[in-house]
C-alpha positions as CSV (number, residue, x, y, z in Angstrom):
1,X,-0.4,0.0,0.3
2,X,0.8,3.7,-0.7
3,X,2.0,5.7,2.7
4,X,-0.1,9.0,2.1
5,X,1.3,12.1,0.9
6,X,2.5,14.1,4.4
7,X,4.1,17.0,2.1
8,X,3.3,20.6,3.9
9,X,2.0,23.2,2.1
10,X,5.7,24.6,2.5
11,X,7.4,22.0,1.3
12,X,5.5,22.4,-1.8
13,X,5.9,25.8,-2.3
14,X,9.8,24.4,-2.1
15,X,9.8,22.1,-5.0
16,X,7.6,24.1,-7.2
17,X,10.9,26.6,-7.0
18,X,12.7,23.7,-8.0
19,X,10.7,22.7,-10.2
20,X,11.0,26.4,-11.9
21,X,14.4,26.6,-11.8
22,X,15.1,23.0,-13.6
23,X,12.4,24.6,-16.4
24,X,15.4,27.6,-16.2
25,X,18.1,25.6,-16.6
26,X,16.6,23.5,-18.9
27,X,15.5,26.4,-20.7
28,X,18.6,27.4,-20.5
29,X,20.7,24.0,-22.4
30,X,18.4,24.6,-25.1
31,X,18.6,27.9,-26.0
32,X,22.8,27.5,-26.0
33,X,21.8,24.5,-28.3
34,X,20.1,26.7,-30.2
35,X,23.0,28.7,-30.4
36,X,25.5,26.6,-30.7
37,X,23.6,25.7,-34.1
38,X,22.9,28.9,-35.7
39,X,26.4,29.4,-34.7
40,X,27.2,27.2,-37.0
41,X,25.7,27.9,-39.9
42,X,26.7,31.4,-39.4
43,X,30.0,29.9,-40.9
44,X,30.7,34.0,-41.3
45,X,30.1,35.3,-38.5
46,X,27.8,37.8,-39.4
47,X,25.4,37.1,-36.5
48,X,23.0,35.9,-38.7
49,X,22.3,33.9,-42.1
50,X,20.6,33.7,-45.3
51,X,18.1,31.6,-47.1
52,X,21.7,29.7,-48.6
53,X,22.8,28.5,-45.0
54,X,19.0,27.5,-44.0
55,X,18.1,25.2,-47.0
56,X,20.2,22.3,-46.5
57,X,19.4,21.8,-42.9
58,X,15.9,22.6,-43.1
59,X,14.7,20.5,-45.9
60,X,17.2,17.2,-44.3
61,X,15.1,18.2,-41.5
62,X,12.0,17.7,-43.4
63,X,10.5,20.8,-42.6
64,X,10.9,21.9,-46.2
65,X,10.9,20.7,-49.4
66,X,13.0,23.7,-51.6
67,X,14.1,26.2,-51.8
68,X,11.2,28.5,-52.4
69,X,10.1,27.0,-49.3
70,X,12.1,28.5,-47.5
71,X,12.4,31.3,-48.9
72,X,8.7,31.8,-47.6
73,X,10.0,31.1,-43.8
74,X,12.7,33.7,-44.2
75,X,9.8,36.5,-45.5
76,X,7.4,35.5,-42.4
77,X,10.0,35.5,-39.3
78,X,12.0,38.2,-41.0
79,X,11.4,41.1,-39.4
80,X,13.5,43.8,-39.4
81,X,13.1,43.0,-43.4
82,X,17.2,42.8,-44.1
83,X,17.1,39.2,-45.6
84,X,19.2,37.1,-43.3
85,X,17.8,35.1,-40.0
86,X,18.9,37.1,-37.4
87,X,19.3,34.8,-33.8
88,X,16.5,35.5,-32.3
89,X,14.5,35.5,-35.8
90,X,15.5,31.7,-35.9
91,X,14.3,30.9,-32.7
92,X,10.5,31.7,-34.1
93,X,11.8,29.2,-36.9
94,X,12.5,26.3,-34.3
95,X,9.9,27.2,-32.1
96,X,7.1,27.5,-34.9
97,X,8.5,24.3,-36.4
98,X,5.8,22.8,-38.7
99,X,3.6,25.8,-38.6
100,X,5.8,27.6,-40.1
101,X,6.5,25.4,-43.0
102,X,4.1,23.1,-45.4
103,X,1.5,25.1,-44.4
104,X,0.8,25.2,-40.7
C-alpha cells in the first residue's frame, strides 16, 4: 500500500521553486544548444544567416521541400527586413516548426 502524502504547503512550494529552477536550467541549456547550431550555420560570423545557410538543414529535417519554401520562411520571420535571419528570428523558426513550414 502507498503511504499518504505528508507534504506540507511549504515543502510543496519548495518543490515548485525547484521545478521552476529545473525548467530554467533546461531552457538555458536548450537556448545554448540552439545558439550553438545557429553559430554553426553562421560560418561568416555575421550574427545572421541567409537562405543558403538555412536551405540544407530545413530540407534535411523535412520542414520544407525546396528553396522556395525556405524563402517563404525567411520572409515570414525576417522582422527587420534584412533578408537575413538573426538569432531571435531563428528561434521563431524553431518555435513554430511546421506551423511556419509546409502550410501549417
